[in-house]
Structures are given as structure tokens and as C-alpha cells.
C-alpha positions as CSV (number, residue, x, y, z in Angstrom):
1,M,0.0,0.0,0.0
2,S,1.4,3.4,-1.0
3,K,1.8,6.2,1.6
4,I,2.9,9.8,1.8
5,R,6.5,10.3,2.8
6,I,7.4,13.7,4.5
7,Y,10.8,15.2,3.8
8,A,12.4,18.3,5.1
9,D,15.9,19.7,5.5
10,N,18.2,20.5,8.4
11,A,17.4,24.2,8.3
12,C,14.3,23.3,10.3
13,D,16.5,23.1,13.4
14,L,14.6,20.2,14.9
15,D,16.6,17.7,17.1
16,K,17.5,14.5,15.4
17,E,15.5,12.4,17.8
18,L,12.3,14.4,17.2
19,V,12.7,14.1,13.4
20,E,13.2,10.4,13.7
21,S,10.2,10.0,15.9
22,L,8.0,11.8,13.4
23,G,9.2,9.6,10.5
24,V,10.6,12.5,8.6
25,K,13.7,12.2,6.4
26,L,16.1,15.1,6.1
27,F,18.2,16.5,3.3
28,Y,21.3,18.4,4.4
29,L,22.5,21.8,3.7
30,T,26.2,22.0,4.5
31,V,28.5,24.4,6.4
32,T,32.2,24.9,5.5
33,I,34.7,26.0,8.2
34,H,38.4,26.0,7.5
35,D,37.8,24.2,4.2
36,V,36.1,21.3,6.0
37,I,32.5,20.5,5.0
38,Y,30.1,19.7,7.8
39,H,26.5,18.4,7.9
40,D,24.6,20.3,10.6
41,R,23.5,18.1,13.5
42,L,24.8,15.0,11.6
43,D,28.5,15.4,12.1
44,L,28.6,18.9,13.8
45,S,26.6,19.6,16.9
46,P,25.4,23.2,17.5
47,G,27.6,23.4,20.6
48,D,30.8,22.5,18.7
49,F,29.8,24.9,15.9
50,Y,29.5,27.9,18.2
51,K,32.9,27.1,19.8
52,M,34.5,27.0,16.3
53,I,33.1,30.3,15.2
54,A,34.1,32.0,18.4
55,E,37.6,32.1,17.0
56,P,38.4,35.6,15.6
57,G,37.9,36.0,11.9
58,V,36.2,32.6,11.3
59,M,33.4,33.0,8.7
60,P,31.5,29.8,8.0
61,T,29.8,29.5,4.6
62,T,26.7,27.5,3.8
63,S,25.8,25.5,0.7
64,Q,22.3,24.5,-0.5
65,V,21.3,20.9,-1.1
66,A,22.5,19.8,-4.6
67,V,20.1,18.9,-7.3
68,G,21.8,15.5,-7.6
69,D,21.2,14.7,-3.9
70,F,17.5,15.3,-4.4
71,Q,17.4,13.4,-7.6
72,Q,19.1,10.4,-6.2
73,E,16.7,10.1,-3.2
74,F,13.6,10.9,-5.2
75,Q,14.5,8.3,-7.8
76,R,15.2,5.7,-5.1
77,V,11.8,6.1,-3.6
78,M,10.1,6.1,-7.0
79,D,11.9,2.9,-8.1
80,E,11.5,1.0,-4.9
81,T,8.0,1.9,-3.7
82,E,4.6,3.2,-4.9
83,D,4.8,6.0,-2.3
84,E,4.4,9.7,-2.9
85,I,6.7,12.4,-1.5
86,I,6.0,15.8,0.0
87,Y,9.2,17.8,0.6
88,V,8.7,20.9,2.7
89,A,11.7,23.1,1.9
90,F,13.8,25.8,3.6
91,S,12.6,29.3,2.5
92,S,13.4,30.1,-1.1
93,G,14.0,33.7,0.1
94,L,17.1,32.4,1.9
95,S,18.4,29.5,-0.1
96,G,18.4,27.9,-3.5
97,T,17.5,24.6,-2.0
98,Y,13.8,24.9,-2.9
99,Q,14.6,25.6,-6.6
100,A,17.1,22.7,-6.6
101,A,14.4,20.3,-5.3
102,C,11.9,21.6,-8.0
103,L,14.5,20.8,-10.7
104,A,15.0,17.3,-9.3
105,R,11.2,16.7,-9.0
106,D,10.7,17.6,-12.7
107,Q,13.5,15.3,-13.7
108,V,12.2,12.3,-11.7
109,D,8.4,12.3,-11.3
110,A,6.4,15.6,-11.0
111,K,3.2,13.7,-10.3
112,R,4.3,11.7,-7.2
113,I,6.6,14.4,-5.8
114,T,5.4,17.6,-4.3
115,V,7.8,20.4,-3.3
116,I,6.5,23.2,-1.1
117,D,8.3,26.4,-0.2
118,S,7.9,26.8,3.6
119,K,8.9,30.5,3.4
120,S,10.3,29.8,6.9
121,A,13.4,28.9,8.8
122,S,14.5,27.3,12.0
123,V,11.8,26.1,14.3
124,G,9.2,28.2,12.6
125,Y,9.9,25.9,9.6
126,G,10.1,22.9,12.0
127,L,6.6,23.5,13.4
128,T,5.2,23.2,9.8
129,V,7.2,20.0,9.3
130,I,5.8,18.6,12.6
131,R,2.2,19.4,11.5
132,A,2.8,17.8,8.1
133,A,4.2,14.6,9.7
134,R,1.3,14.3,12.1
135,A,-1.2,14.8,9.3
136,A,0.5,12.0,7.3
137,S,0.6,9.7,10.4
138,Q,-3.2,10.3,10.8
139,G,-3.8,8.9,7.3
140,M,-4.7,12.2,5.6
141,N,-4.4,12.1,1.8
142,K,-2.0,14.3,-0.1
143,E,-4.4,17.2,-0.7
144,Q,-5.3,17.3,3.0
145,I,-1.7,17.2,4.1
146,I,-0.8,20.0,1.7
147,A,-3.7,22.1,3.0
148,E,-2.4,21.6,6.6
149,I,1.1,22.7,5.4
150,E,-0.1,25.7,3.5
151,D,-2.2,26.9,6.5
152,N,0.8,26.8,8.7
153,I,2.9,28.6,6.2
154,S,0.4,31.4,5.7
155,R,0.1,32.0,9.5
156,M,3.6,31.4,10.9
157,Q,5.2,34.3,12.7
158,H,9.0,34.5,13.2
159,I,10.4,37.1,15.5
160,F,13.9,37.0,16.7
161,I,16.6,38.8,18.5
162,V,20.0,38.7,16.7
163,G,22.7,37.7,19.0
164,S,25.8,38.8,17.2
165,F,26.8,42.0,15.5
166,E,30.1,40.3,14.9
167,M,28.5,37.6,12.7
168,L,26.5,40.3,10.9
169,K,29.7,42.3,10.3
170,R,31.7,39.2,9.2
171,G,29.0,38.4,6.7
172,G,28.9,42.0,5.4
173,R,25.4,42.7,6.6
174,V,26.4,45.6,8.8
175,S,29.5,47.9,8.7
176,S,32.3,47.6,11.3
177,T,31.2,51.0,12.6
178,A,27.6,50.0,13.1
179,A,28.7,46.7,14.7
180,A,31.0,48.6,17.1
181,L,28.3,51.1,18.0
182,G,25.7,48.4,18.5
183,N,27.9,46.5,20.9
184,L,28.9,49.7,22.7
185,L,25.3,50.7,23.3
186,N,24.1,47.2,23.9
187,I,21.6,47.4,21.1
188,K,19.6,44.3,20.2
189,L,18.2,44.0,16.7
190,L,14.7,42.5,16.3
191,L,13.9,40.9,13.0
192,H,11.0,39.1,11.4
193,F,10.0,37.3,8.2
194,V,8.1,38.9,5.4
195,D,7.2,36.5,2.5
196,G,10.0,34.2,3.4
197,K,12.7,36.8,3.8
198,I,14.4,38.3,6.9
199,V,13.4,41.9,7.4
200,P,14.6,44.3,10.2
201,L,11.8,45.1,12.6
202,E,13.1,47.4,15.3
203,K,15.8,47.9,17.9
204,A,15.8,47.5,21.7
205,H,18.4,48.6,24.3
206,G,19.5,45.5,26.1
207,L,18.3,41.9,26.1
208,K,15.7,42.3,28.8
209,K,13.9,45.0,26.9
210,A,14.2,43.0,23.7
211,K,12.6,39.9,25.3
212,R,9.8,42.1,26.7
213,R,9.2,43.4,23.2
214,L,9.0,39.9,21.8
215,L,6.1,39.2,24.2
216,E,4.4,42.4,23.2
217,L,4.6,41.4,19.5
218,M,3.3,37.9,20.3
219,E,0.3,39.4,22.1
220,A,-0.3,41.7,19.1
221,R,0.1,39.1,16.4
222,G,-0.8,35.8,18.0
223,A,-4.1,34.0,17.9
224,D,-5.2,31.8,20.9
225,L,-1.6,31.4,22.0
226,A,-2.4,29.1,24.9
227,A,-3.7,26.4,22.6
228,Q,-0.7,26.5,20.3
229,T,2.7,24.8,20.3
230,I,5.1,27.6,20.6
231,G,8.6,27.4,19.1
232,I,11.6,28.8,20.8
233,C,15.1,28.8,19.4
234,Y,18.3,29.9,21.0
235,S,22.1,29.8,20.3
236,V,24.4,28.9,23.2
237,D,22.2,30.2,26.1
238,Y,19.8,27.5,27.0
239,E,19.0,29.0,30.3
240,G,18.0,32.2,28.5
241,A,15.6,30.2,26.4
242,L,14.1,28.6,29.4
243,E,13.7,32.1,30.9
244,L,11.9,33.2,27.7
245,K,9.6,30.1,27.9
246,E,8.7,31.0,31.5
247,L,7.8,34.5,30.5
248,I,5.6,33.3,27.7
249,T,3.9,30.7,30.0
250,Q,3.2,33.3,32.7
251,R,1.8,35.8,30.2
252,F,-0.2,33.6,27.9
253,G,-0.7,30.3,29.6
254,C,1.1,28.3,26.9
255,E,1.8,24.7,27.8
256,N,3.3,23.1,24.6
257,Y,6.7,24.0,23.3
258,V,9.3,22.9,20.9
259,I,12.7,24.3,22.1
260,S,15.8,23.8,20.0
261,E,19.3,25.2,19.6
262,V,19.9,27.1,16.3
263,G,22.0,24.9,14.1
264,A,25.0,25.7,12.0
265,V,23.0,26.6,8.8
266,I,21.1,29.4,10.5
267,G,23.7,30.1,13.1
268,S,26.3,31.0,10.4
269,H,24.3,34.2,9.9
270,V,23.1,35.1,13.3
271,G,25.8,33.8,15.7
272,A,25.6,33.1,19.4
273,G,23.1,34.8,21.8
274,T,20.2,34.6,19.4
275,Y,16.6,34.0,20.6
276,S,13.6,33.3,18.5
277,V,9.9,32.8,19.0
278,F,7.5,31.1,16.5
279,F,3.8,31.1,16.7
280,L,0.6,31.3,14.5
281,T,-1.4,34.4,13.8
282,A,-5.1,34.3,13.1
């Protein structure tokens, strides 16, 4: 009997154990540091990654999933089974991975393979993957699963505090002067997603005020937050993530969370000390 197989990639920042329990298979974007290629969470843990980039001048580079990698896996499933594939991809606004998957789909079997642009990243993307996997495990058909996915994509909110002016500077996203001034004044940048792309939102003076602002934005944008699964991502500071969780619980009565550390793919751009929240709007 054929079934629907759910695929994602490691930019969803979900822990390996959770991905395996959901029956989801991952494709891997890679990170290169000192000419060595790593697969995020497969052969490079988030903790080790942040230790490596703490060295002065180290600038990791990321690479999308190759068309050939998609093609090989898609062809294997088509040849060995009668199953269909739904691949929920890392935002096309941040990577060419979605486009590569579309090329592979067209080369293999466009009828049995569906590729969907999550327009998301990190655990915001991960929450959509979780919903897709649960829909598939409940026996929903392809159209129903796609509807679940598209609902999440249309409503997912990403709001995050960037932890490192240093990584923004190394990546050429801010000038050395702006980075130095930001660090001197303890300015925290708040960003969000608009149509799958990262867009500056506002600034806050200090982490405490930035977290308070995160909660205000959740209250303004969220819908029935207490009934949702809230995503929280962090880099390095797990205790800070737990503090943020407690603030959200106290304010909104939320009970269900997915908390994960930002992996190397996303962490290459935001650095240590980042905090993110992900939730659904109405």
C-alpha cells in the first residue's frame, strides 16, 4: 500500500531524535569551516559549531542541497515503492534549496513528488514539518496534508533577537562602525519574516527589553496562543531560552513548546546569543 513520505531539510533546526520519531527524512545543507564541510546536526553539533566560530575571523559558509542529492533520493523512492513524497523546503528567500528540489522533481516524477516552499526557517519551519508529519501519520491524503502545510505557512510568525553584531559584520550585513556602535550601546536587533525573507523590525536597548518586546509582539500578532505549540530557538544560552519560555507561560498560559538550539546553517548568519519565537497568527 502506498503512503505519503514527508521530507524536510536541516534548516528546520529540529533535534534528530524528534525528526526520527516523526518519521521525517532530512536533506542536508552543509557548512564549510576552514575548508572542512560539515552536515549540521549530523557530524557537527550546535555546541561545537559555536565554539568553532568563536575564533576571531572565522566566517562559515553555507551551501544548498545539490540537485543531484534530491534526484538520487527521489529516484530511489520512485523505483522501490509506490509511495508519494511531500518535501517541505527551507525558504526560497534564503536559499536555492527549494529551486534545486523543484528541478529534481521535474526530472524524476512531478506527479508523485510535491515540493513546497515553507517560506520559513529554523523552528518556525520545523513546526510546519511537525504538522505535516502528524497529518501524514493520521492517514490524511495528499491534498489534505498540503492544506495543513499551507495553512501553517500562511500563518507562521518568526520574531527573533539577533545575538551577534560580529557575525553580521563578518557576513557583510552591517558595517564595522555599526557593529561597534551596536555593541557599545548594547543594542539588540529584532527581525521578522516577510514573504520568506528576513526583514529588520526594530531595535531595543538590552536583552531584557528585547525579550519584553518579543512578548508584546506575540500578544499583538498571535491567535489563541495558549492552545498552540510555541517554538523557541536559542544559540548557546539554553538558560536564557528557558527564561523566555517561563515569561511566555506566565503571560499567555502556553503549555506546549518545541525548544531547540539554532544549528550551523542558520547560526552561520546570526551567531551566538540569538533568541527566536515562532507562533501562529489568526
